[in-house]
Structure formats: structure tokens, C-alpha cells
N, C-alpha and C positions, 0 to 999 in steps of 0.2 A: 504494500500500500504506500501511497506517496502523497506528498504535499505539493500544492501548486500555489505560488505566490503571485498575485496579480498586481497591477499597477497601483491599486488602492492599499496595498500592504497587508491584505488579509491572508490568513493561513489556517490550515486545519491541524489538529493535534495528531501526533504520531503514536502508534502503539509502541510500548516499551521494547527496545531492541531492534526496531525496524529502521533501516537507513532510509532517509527521505530522498525522493526524486522531486525536483521542483521544476515548474514550468511557469514562466511569466509571459503573459500575452498582453501586448499594449497596442491599442489602435488609436493613433493620433493622441496619445497621452492618457487614454482611458482603458479600463479593463473590459473584458467581455461582459455583455449585459447579464449573463447568467451569474455573475459574481464569482464566488469561490468554485473552482473546478478541481477535480482530483484526477490523478493519472497513475497508471501502473508501469513499472519499469520492465525492461526486457532482460532475460537471462543470457542474451548473446550481445555481441557488440561491446562498445565501451561501457564499463560499469561506473565510471566517474567522469563527469563532463560538465562544462560550462560554456555554452555557445549562444550567440545571438545572431539572428538573421531574419530576412523576410520570409514569409510563409507563402507558398504557392501550392496549387492542387496538382497532383500527378495524374496525367490522363493517358490511359492505355488504349482507349477506343473500343473495348469489347464489353458487352453487357452494360453495366452502369457506367463503365468507362473510367471511373475514378478509384478503383480499388487496388491497382498495382499488381494484379494477378496475372495479367497477360502481357508482360513487357515484351519488347522495350517500350518505354514511354514515348508517346508521340510528341510530347512537349519537353523532351530531355534538355533542350537548350535553355528553356525557362527554369527548369528544375536545378540545373547545375549551379552550385554555390549557394543554394537556398535550402530552407527547411521545407520538406514536402508533406502535405496533408493527404491522407487516403481515407476514403469512405470505408465502411465495414466490408471486410474482405470475404470473398467466396473461397479463398485459399488460406493455407497457414500464414499467419502474420509474418513469419520469417521470409516467405516468398516476396511479399510486398517490400520488406526491408531490403532485400537483395536487389530488387528492381530499382529501388531508390538509389542504392549504392552505385549500381551500374550507370545510372543517369547523372551521377556526380552530386547528389544531395549531401548537405552537411548534417542534416538531422531528419528524423522521421516522426510524424505524429499520425498515429493510427486511431480511427474512430471505432470504439467498441460497439457491439451489437445491442448492448443494453446499458443500464446505469450502474452495473456492478463494477467493482474494482478488482482487477486481476493482474497478474504478471503475464508478460508475453513470453511464451515458451518457444524454444527453438534449440537447435544443436549448439552445444557449447563450442566456443572458438569460432563461431560464424563471424566473418568480418563484415560489419555494416556500420553505417553512421549511428550515433546515439538514437535510441528508439524509446518513445513513451506512448502508452495506450490511454486515450482520452475516453471519458464517458460519452455515451451516444449523443445526448442533448448538446453538450459543449462542442463536440466535433461537428454536428450538423449546423450549429449556429456559426461556427468559424467558417465552414464551407459556404454558407449563405453570404457572409461578409465578403469572402474572396470572390464569389460569383458576382456580387454587386460591384466589384472593382475597388473595394476598400483596402488600401495598403495596410498590411498587418505585419508587425515586427514581433517576433517571439524570442524568449530566452529560455533555453532548456538547461537545467542545472540539476546535477546529481552528485553530491559530495562523496568522497571515498567512505566506505563503511569498513571500520577496523574491527578485527576479531577482538573480543574482550575476554579477559580471564574470568572464569566463573567465580573465582574467589572474591571478586569485587562486585558481584551481583547481589544487590540487597535482598532480592527474593530468596535466593539460596541461603544467604546468611540468616534471614529470619526463619526459614524453614528448619535449618539445623539447630538454631537456638531454641525453637519450640520443642525439639526432642529433649533438650536439656531441661526445659521447664516441666514437661510432662513426667520426666523421670523423677524430679524432685517432688511432684505432687502426689506420687504414689509410693511414699516411703523410700525415698532415695533409689528407686528403680529396682528394689530387690524383687526377684522373681521375673524380671524382664529378659533374662538371658535366654536366647534361642539359638 
């Protein structure tokens, strides 16, 4: 699960131990009308990134035309050096990400098929630009803005997530301390040997 910071500085709380993925969308100085948006990170491609660039829609010309499943992209020249937005894909998200990479995109925004938050699965080690999965309504609203010709600048940010020693985890410490307390409450733990 991820956080997205918009131009108004809003953010959502993270679950304990989850590294954030951040996405800032700014349209002429303002955030998306939807307000706070959430996104899921990909398990492939860069795991830590901070990039800013214009957002464009990727067009492959088949079926909906905007899902990146049937590359190469017909607007590859427009996608090169930009962040590409794809509609809900008919194919694995990794296929859309590779299509974006082949077109020279610097980042990928995928629109999820529903409002849920999930991570983007794919083969480990797959070389793609940074990828985030947006909730359906936010992705559709962004697509509408782009279709209306509104220039949109996005910042995709995901800080490095460091492995933590479990000895520093307050939950584990509290759990183990509770063993000590329960032992004292029943006569110094006599009879608890198993």
C-alpha cells in the first residue's frame, strides 16, 4: 500500500512496516479534483525512485487503444521522456510496463480495474521504468484531463525501504514482555515448563 502526496500537501497514513510509494500530481498548481489518491507499487523495476515529468497517454491502437497490451505504441515519440498513463489492462501489468519501456517512458502509471489497493506483480528483475498502480477513479479522471488537453506534471516518488532488525520492533518487544508478565502473574511461572 502506498501514499500519494498531492499539491495540497495531503497524505494518507501508512501501515506499520510498509514502505511508502508517493505520487504527486499537479495540474497548473492544483491537485486532482479527487483529492487524496492512493497507489500500489510494482515488485519489478526500480524499487526506489524520485522523478518528475509530464504525463501522456500511451496509445497502442487495439481494442480500447490505451492499455499498452498490444505494443509498440503508436505515439512512442510523444511517450519518450515522459510518464505514460495506461487504462486498465487486458494483459498482465508487466506487459504494459515493458511496452512503456520500449517506447522510452521514464515512468508508468497504470489504472487499476477497481478502487482497491494492490501491488503490481511481475517477474523479479524485469527492467522497466518506475511503475505505480492508481485506483480506477483517479486514473480515469487523469485520463479525462489528458484527453481534454490539460498539461499534467507528475512526481513519482518511492523512498528506499530498509530491512529493520526485529529486535527494534516495538510489537515484538511488547509481545515478549507480556510473556514475562504472565509468568509473574501465575506464581513466578512454576508449572509452565513444557
